[in-house]
VOPAGU-2260 file (C-alpha; in pm, 1 decimal, decimal comma):
REM VOPAGU-2260
SITE   aa  ch    i         X         Y         Z
SITE  MET   A    0    1699,6   -2623,9     651,0
SITE  ALA   A    1    1898,3   -2284,7     733,7
SITE  ASN   A    2    2267,4   -2309,2     724,1
SITE  PRO   A    3    2374,4   -2238,2    1078,1
SITE  ALA   A    4    2711,3   -2085,5     913,0
SITE  MET   A    5    2512,6   -1808,0     820,8
SITE  MET   A    6    2284,4   -1753,7    1087,7
SITE  GLN   A    7    2398,4   -1541,9    1398,3
SITE  SER   A    8    2373,0   -1602,4    1769,2
SITE  GLN   A    9    2090,5   -1374,4    1797,0
SITE  GLY   A   10    1901,2   -1555,7    1544,2
SITE  ASN   A   11    1914,1   -1247,8    1277,7
SITE  LEU   A   12    2003,1   -1367,9     947,8
SITE  ASP   A   13    2360,6   -1353,7     856,3
SITE  TRP   A   14    2441,6   -1082,6     625,9
SITE  ARG   A   15    2632,8   -1292,2     358,7
SITE  SER   A   16    2348,5   -1517,6     314,2
SITE  ASP   A   17    2192,5   -1556,1     -44,4
SITE  ALA   A   18    1835,0   -1396,8     143,8
SITE  ALA   A   19    2007,2   -1099,7     270,6
SITE  ILE   A   20    2209,2   -1056,9     -66,4
SITE  ALA   A   21    1854,3   -1124,6    -264,7
SITE  TYR   A   22    1706,4    -884,9      -3,1
SITE  ALA   A   23    1932,0    -589,7     -27,0
SITE  ILE   A   24    1952,8    -635,6    -415,3
SITE  PHE   A   25    1554,3    -565,4    -466,2
SITE  ARG   A   26    1495,5    -345,0    -211,8
SITE  PHE   A   27    1794,1     -81,7    -373,7
SITE  THR   A   28    1673,1    -166,9    -703,5
SITE  PHE   A   29    1318,6    -125,5    -574,7
SITE  GLY   A   30    1418,3     192,7    -388,6
SITE  VAL   A   31    1626,3     377,5    -686,7
SITE  ASN   A   32    1255,9     328,4    -972,2
SITE  ILE   A   33    1037,3     442,2    -664,0
SITE  CYS   A   34    1319,9     778,8    -592,8
SITE  PHE   A   35    1383,6     852,7    -944,1
SITE  ARG   A   36     999,3     850,0   -1021,7
SITE  GLY   A   37    1011,0    1092,1    -772,6
SITE  VAL   A   38    1293,0    1271,5    -898,7
SITE  VAL   A   39    1232,2    1308,3   -1246,1
SITE  ARG   A   40     874,4    1453,9   -1128,9
SITE  ILE   A   41    1010,1    1674,1    -901,0
SITE  PHE   A   42    1325,2    1801,0   -1105,4
SITE  VAL   A   43    1276,4    1762,0   -1452,6
SITE  ASN   A   44     930,2    1810,7   -1523,3
SITE  GLY   A   45     853,8    2004,6   -1253,5
SITE  LEU   A   46     571,0    1923,6    -940,5
SITE  ASP   A   47     338,1    2187,9   -1142,3
SITE  THR   A   48     358,4    1992,4   -1472,6
SITE  PHE   A   49     295,7    1616,6   -1293,1
SITE  ALA   A   50       4,9    1856,3   -1077,1
SITE  GLY   A   51     -96,4    1969,5   -1397,0
SITE  GLY   A   52    -126,8    1695,7   -1555,5
SITE  LEU   A   53    -352,7    1489,0   -1251,5
SITE  LEU   A   54    -591,1    1799,9   -1287,5
SITE  LYS   A   55    -608,9    1791,3   -1632,0
SITE  GLN   A   56    -701,8    1356,1   -1584,5
SITE  PHE   A   57    -922,5    1425,5   -1305,2
SITE  GLU   A   58   -1114,6    1710,3   -1477,6
SITE  ALA   A   59   -1446,9    1567,6   -1524,9
SITE  THR   A   60   -1425,5    1379,9   -1193,4
SITE  TRP   A   61   -1598,0    1543,0    -881,2
SITE  PHE   A   62   -1254,7    1508,6    -698,2
SITE  PRO   A   63   -1218,3    1831,0    -605,2
SITE  PRO   A   64    -951,2    2007,5    -809,7
SITE  PHE   A   65    -747,7    2175,4    -465,5
SITE  ALA   A   66    -724,7    1820,5    -352,9
SITE  ILE   A   67    -600,2    1699,1    -664,3
SITE  ASP   A   68    -358,7    1956,9    -710,5
SITE  ALA   A   69    -222,5    1926,3    -344,7
SITE  PHE   A   70    -175,1    1558,4    -444,4
SITE  GLY   A   71       0,7    1598,4    -733,7
SITE  HIS   A   72     276,3    1829,3    -557,5
SITE  VAL   A   73     282,8    1557,0    -243,2
SITE  VAL   A   74     344,7    1280,5    -396,9
SITE  PRO   A   75     664,2    1295,0    -606,0
SITE  LEU   A   76     822,9    1430,1    -268,5
SITE  ILE   A   77     658,7    1064,5    -159,1
SITE  GLU   A   78     840,9     865,1    -353,2
SITE  THR   A   79    1173,4    1051,4    -360,0
SITE  THR   A   80    1131,4     973,7      75,8
SITE  ILE   A   81    1052,6     626,9       0,9
SITE  GLY   A   82    1257,2     582,5    -250,0
SITE  LEU   A   83    1607,8     692,7     -51,1
SITE  MET   A   84    1429,7     468,4     265,7
SITE  LEU   A   85    1442,7     217,3      78,7
SITE  ILE   A   86    1848,1     247,6    -119,6
SITE  LEU   A   87    1979,1     281,0     251,4
SITE  GLY   A   88    1706,0      32,1     406,1
SITE  LEU   A   89    1648,1     296,2     629,9
SITE  TRP   A   90    1329,5     299,9     820,2
SITE  THR   A   91    1257,6      28,9     581,6
SITE  ARG   A   92     928,7    -109,8     774,7
SITE  PRO   A   93     731,9     246,6     784,1
SITE  ALA   A   94     870,8     343,3     427,3
SITE  LEU   A   95     716,1     -26,3     326,3
SITE  ILE   A   96     378,3      52,5     483,0
SITE  ILE   A   97     331,4     431,7     382,9
SITE  GLY   A   98     473,9     281,7       2,5
SITE  GLY   A   99     193,1      14,0      21,7
SITE  LEU   A  100     -68,4     284,1      89,9
SITE  MET   A  101      40,9     473,1    -174,4
SITE  MET   A  102      37,5     244,8    -412,0
SITE  ALA   A  103    -367,2     204,1    -265,8
SITE  SER   A  104    -432,6     599,7    -350,6
SITE  LEU   A  105    -333,8     603,5    -665,6
SITE  THR   A  106    -499,1     310,8    -800,2
SITE  PHE   A  107    -801,9     406,4    -626,3
SITE  GLY   A  108    -737,0     728,9    -844,4
SITE  THR   A  109    -691,6     501,5   -1179,2
SITE  MET   A  110    -962,8     282,5   -1081,6
SITE  PHE   A  111   -1207,1     550,6   -1081,2
SITE  LEU   A  112   -1086,2     693,1   -1474,7
SITE  GLN   A  113   -1102,2     293,9   -1521,2
SITE  ASN   A  114    -752,4     260,8   -1694,0
SITE  PHE   A  115    -716,8     -53,1   -1604,4
SITE  ASP   A  116    -360,6    -104,5   -1788,1
SITE  LEU   A  117    -242,9     137,1   -1579,8
SITE  ALA   A  118    -408,6     -41,3   -1256,8
SITE  TRP   A  119    -231,7    -290,5   -1333,5
SITE  LEU   A  120     135,9    -146,2   -1335,6
SITE  GLN   A  121      -4,5     -37,7    -992,8
SITE  LEU   A  122     -43,3    -352,4    -903,8
SITE  THR   A  123     314,7    -481,3    -945,6
SITE  TYR   A  124     443,1    -198,4    -743,1
SITE  ALA   A  125     185,0    -296,4    -460,6
SITE  ILE   A  126     286,4    -613,7    -489,5
SITE  ALA   A  127     672,7    -523,4    -492,6
SITE  PHE   A  128     595,8    -356,2    -150,1
SITE  PHE   A  129     395,1    -640,5       5,9
SITE  LEU   A  130     693,6    -876,0    -117,7
SITE  LEU   A  131     965,2    -682,9      53,8
SITE  LEU   A  132     776,4    -657,2     369,7
SITE  ALA   A  133     668,5    -960,2     395,2
SITE  ALA   A  134    1048,7   -1106,0     369,0
SITE  ARG   A  135    1166,7    -797,7     600,9
SITE  SER   A  136    1347,2    -983,2     809,5
SITE  TRP   A  137    1593,0   -1104,9     550,3
SITE  ASN   A  138    1706,1    -726,7     585,6
SITE  ALA   A  139    2011,0    -778,7     704,1
SITE  ILE   A  140    2212,1    -559,4     470,7
SITE  SER   A  141    2085,6    -194,5     596,4
SITE  LEU   A  142    2103,1      74,3     784,0
SITE  ASP   A  143    1775,5     -44,1     923,8
SITE  SER   A  144    2025,6    -397,9    1085,2
SITE  MET   A  145    2365,4    -118,3    1186,4
SITE  LEU   A  146    2144,2     125,4    1420,3
SITE  PHE   A  147    1850,2     -58,7    1530,7
SITE  PRO   A  148    2026,1    -429,5    1507,9
SITE  SER   A  149    1779,7    -561,6    1790,3
SITE  THR   A  150    1486,2    -491,8    1629,8
SITE  SER   A  151    1592,2    -491,9    1270,8
SITE  GLY   A  152    1327,1    -770,1    1086,8
SITE  ARG   A  153    1097,7    -743,0    1358,6
SITE  ASP   A  154     754,5    -481,2    1413,0
SITE  SER   A  155     955,8    -117,6    1422,0
SITE  ALA   A  156    1188,8      11,3    1221,5
């Protein structure tokens, strides 16, 4: 049973609750992970290097090279953006939905290549997106809850 002292009058979770703190830590940590996957691919390795690696992996497939190249140039930008949004807790719901769909698209390609070990890793990322989206009502420590207090943890923001 929830502690009434940890609930606000609107029924929203108090930011001091264990659930809100645990959610914030998990969301922040996952955001750092996703953000820096993109940052490294953009600024350390370079977008062309990442896209080139994908082109090499998929060269024996029927996927058109221009689509693989475009995908390889866009994914790191999406990762960086989603990661930043999760770190800040800003537009958390759209970030989690887009991130989950990104993982589905990555998993599709990975399964097509029959790289089952990598597919398991991608599944763990998909589970993290799922958990964060399903438990979003605990997102009390976020810019969402500050900027959109009436909708935080609901279907918008």
